[in-house]
C-alpha positions as CSV (number, residue, x, y, z in Angstrom):
1,X,101.1,77.0,51.3
2,X,98.1,78.5,52.2
3,X,94.2,79.8,50.3
4,X,92.0,82.0,52.0
5,X,89.3,83.2,51.1
6,X,85.6,84.0,52.7
7,X,82.9,82.5,50.1
8,X,81.9,80.3,52.7
9,X,81.4,82.5,56.1
10,X,77.5,82.6,55.4
11,X,75.7,79.6,56.5
12,X,73.8,79.3,53.0
13,X,73.0,76.5,50.6
14,X,75.9,76.4,48.2
15,X,76.7,73.6,45.7
16,X,80.4,74.0,46.2
17,X,79.4,72.0,49.6
18,X,76.7,69.6,48.4
19,X,78.5,65.7,47.1
20,X,75.8,65.3,45.0
21,X,76.9,68.2,43.0
22,X,80.5,68.6,44.2
23,X,82.1,65.9,44.6
24,X,84.4,67.3,47.0
25,X,84.6,70.9,49.6
26,X,87.8,72.8,49.8
27,X,89.8,70.3,49.6
28,X,88.2,70.0,45.7
29,X,88.0,73.3,45.0
30,X,90.7,75.0,46.0
31,X,92.9,71.9,47.3
32,X,94.4,71.8,44.2
33,X,95.7,74.6,42.8
34,X,98.5,74.0,45.4
35,X,98.8,70.1,45.3
36,X,99.6,71.1,42.0
37,X,101.9,73.7,42.8
38,X,103.8,71.2,45.3
39,X,103.9,68.6,42.8
40,X,105.1,70.8,40.1
41,X,107.8,72.6,42.6
42,X,109.2,69.6,45.1
43,X,108.3,66.6,42.9
44,X,105.8,63.7,43.4
45,X,104.1,63.9,46.5
46,X,103.6,59.8,47.4
47,X,101.7,60.1,50.4
48,X,98.8,62.8,52.3
49,X,97.4,62.7,55.8
50,X,94.1,65.0,55.3
51,X,92.0,66.7,58.3
52,X,88.6,68.2,56.9
53,X,86.6,70.5,58.9
54,X,82.8,70.9,58.4
55,X,82.5,74.5,60.7
56,X,79.8,75.8,59.3
57,X,75.8,74.7,59.7
58,X,74.5,75.0,56.2
59,X,70.1,73.9,55.5
60,X,69.8,70.2,55.9
61,X,67.7,70.3,52.4
62,X,68.8,71.7,48.6
63,X,67.3,74.1,47.0
64,X,64.2,72.3,45.8
65,X,64.0,70.6,49.0
66,X,66.3,67.2,48.1
67,X,68.6,66.2,51.5
68,X,72.9,66.3,50.5
69,X,76.0,65.7,52.5
70,X,77.5,68.9,54.1
71,X,81.1,69.0,52.4
72,X,83.5,70.5,54.1
73,X,84.8,74.4,54.6
74,X,88.5,74.1,55.4
75,X,91.5,71.9,54.8
76,X,95.2,71.6,56.3
77,X,97.1,68.6,54.5
78,X,100.9,67.3,55.3
79,X,102.1,65.9,52.0
80,X,105.5,63.5,51.5
81,X,107.6,63.9,48.4
82,X,109.2,61.0,46.3
83,X,112.3,62.7,47.9
84,X,111.6,63.0,51.3
85,X,110.6,66.4,51.6
86,X,107.3,67.1,53.5
87,X,105.0,70.2,53.0
88,X,101.6,71.3,54.4
89,X,98.9,73.0,52.6
90,X,96.3,74.6,54.3
91,X,93.1,76.1,52.3
92,X,89.6,77.3,54.3
93,X,86.7,79.2,52.4
94,X,86.2,80.7,56.5
95,X,88.6,83.9,56.1
96,X,87.5,87.5,56.2
97,X,90.0,89.1,53.7
98,X,89.8,92.5,52.6
99,X,90.8,92.3,49.2
100,X,89.0,93.3,46.4
101,X,89.1,89.7,45.5
102,X,88.4,88.4,48.7
103,X,91.0,86.0,48.7
104,X,94.9,85.6,49.6
105,X,97.7,83.4,48.6
106,X,100.7,82.1,51.1
107,X,103.6,80.3,50.3
108,X,106.7,80.0,52.5
109,X,109.8,78.0,50.3
110,X,112.3,76.7,53.4
111,X,115.4,74.9,51.9
112,X,119.2,74.0,52.7
113,X,119.9,76.6,50.1
114,X,117.4,79.4,51.0
115,X,113.9,80.8,51.2
116,X,111.2,82.4,49.7
117,X,108.0,84.0,50.4
118,X,105.7,84.1,48.0
119,X,102.2,86.7,49.6
120,X,99.5,87.8,46.5
121,X,95.7,89.2,47.2
122,X,94.6,89.0,42.6
123,X,94.4,92.3,43.2
124,X,97.4,95.0,43.3
125,X,99.6,92.8,45.8
126,X,102.3,90.6,44.4
127,X,105.2,89.9,46.2
128,X,108.1,87.8,46.1
129,X,111.0,87.7,49.1
130,X,113.2,85.5,50.1
131,X,117.5,85.3,50.0
132,X,119.9,82.3,49.0
133,X,122.5,81.1,51.4
134,X,124.9,83.7,52.8
135,X,122.9,86.9,51.5
136,X,121.2,88.0,54.8
137,X,118.1,88.1,55.8
138,X,115.3,87.6,53.0
139,X,114.5,90.5,51.0
140,X,112.0,91.8,48.0
141,X,113.2,90.0,45.1
142,X,111.3,91.4,41.4
143,X,108.9,90.3,39.7
144,X,110.8,89.6,36.2
145,X,109.3,90.5,33.0
146,X,109.0,87.9,31.3
147,X,106.9,86.2,34.2
148,X,104.7,89.2,33.6
149,X,103.4,88.5,30.4
150,X,101.3,91.2,28.9
151,X,99.4,91.7,32.4
152,X,99.9,94.8,33.8
153,X,101.5,95.3,36.6
154,X,98.8,95.9,39.1
155,X,96.3,93.1,38.6
156,X,96.9,89.3,39.2
157,X,93.4,88.9,37.4
158,X,95.2,89.8,34.0
159,X,97.5,86.9,34.5
160,X,93.9,85.6,32.9
161,X,93.1,87.5,30.7
162,X,96.2,88.2,28.1
163,X,97.7,85.4,28.7
164,X,97.0,81.5,27.6
165,X,95.8,80.1,31.1
166,X,92.9,78.7,32.9
167,X,90.2,78.7,30.4
168,X,91.6,81.1,28.1
169,X,94.6,78.5,27.7
170,X,92.2,75.7,27.0
171,X,90.2,77.4,24.5
172,X,93.6,78.8,22.1
173,X,94.7,75.1,22.5
174,X,90.9,73.6,20.9
175,X,91.3,76.4,18.3
176,X,95.4,76.1,17.5
177,X,95.3,71.7,18.1
178,X,98.2,72.5,20.5
179,X,99.2,70.9,23.8
180,X,98.5,71.8,27.0
181,X,100.1,72.2,30.5
182,X,98.3,71.4,32.4
183,X,96.8,68.5,30.9
184,X,93.8,66.1,31.7
185,X,96.5,63.3,32.6
186,X,97.5,66.3,35.1
187,X,94.6,67.0,35.9
188,X,93.8,63.4,36.7
189,X,96.5,62.7,39.2
190,X,95.2,65.9,41.0
191,X,91.8,63.8,41.4
192,X,93.6,61.0,43.2
193,X,95.1,63.2,45.8
194,X,92.4,64.6,46.7
195,X,90.9,60.9,46.5
196,X,93.4,60.3,49.2
197,X,93.6,63.4,51.1
198,X,89.3,62.7,51.5
199,X,90.4,59.1,52.4
200,X,92.7,60.2,54.8
201,X,90.7,62.3,56.4
202,X,87.2,59.2,57.1
203,X,90.0,56.5,57.7
204,X,92.4,59.2,60.4
205,X,95.7,57.2,58.9
206,X,98.2,58.8,56.2
207,X,97.5,57.5,53.1
208,X,99.7,56.7,50.1
209,X,98.8,58.1,46.9
210,X,99.5,54.6,45.0
211,X,97.2,53.1,46.2
212,X,94.3,55.3,45.2
213,X,92.5,53.1,42.4
214,X,92.4,54.9,39.2
């Protein structure tokens, strides 16, 4: 799973790379989106190996003149699932992506019974390809209407404007006093995964998620 965007290509000060404000860099900004999907699709992530990069130099002082610790602008994670499966997640904010929203998502899921490929540019490209064993080469698959919901077919961002996801879903959950998914427990689990990833980078070793103290 690969999350490519380019907001870190310029070497200016940004709060996202200030440990005093953000707490974690790209691994905590982009990483949780795909960590959650991996955990949801393949089951519990039991261990993580991670490397973080600090490729673009940034000012040593924030706009107020205070020193700060610069955080990562790219991360590579190897995740181990409780089932014994492995996965790779690459998130970077250093890529030039010539798309209206400035980012792309690429996913590949390979299993013993089939393969799926997914690519979206958050605008007009929402493509899924795949094949089951015995069906031959992968081919483009139609995205069912019930997945699209009320969203227009020509913009991915409608998913967050017309359906109950992200902030819209959070606000509607408060208004309607209804349960949400993902919920705060899911968020806390993602924070444990981020902590495991950061610890893995800092120690240079594989980290079991169960060892992270809540």
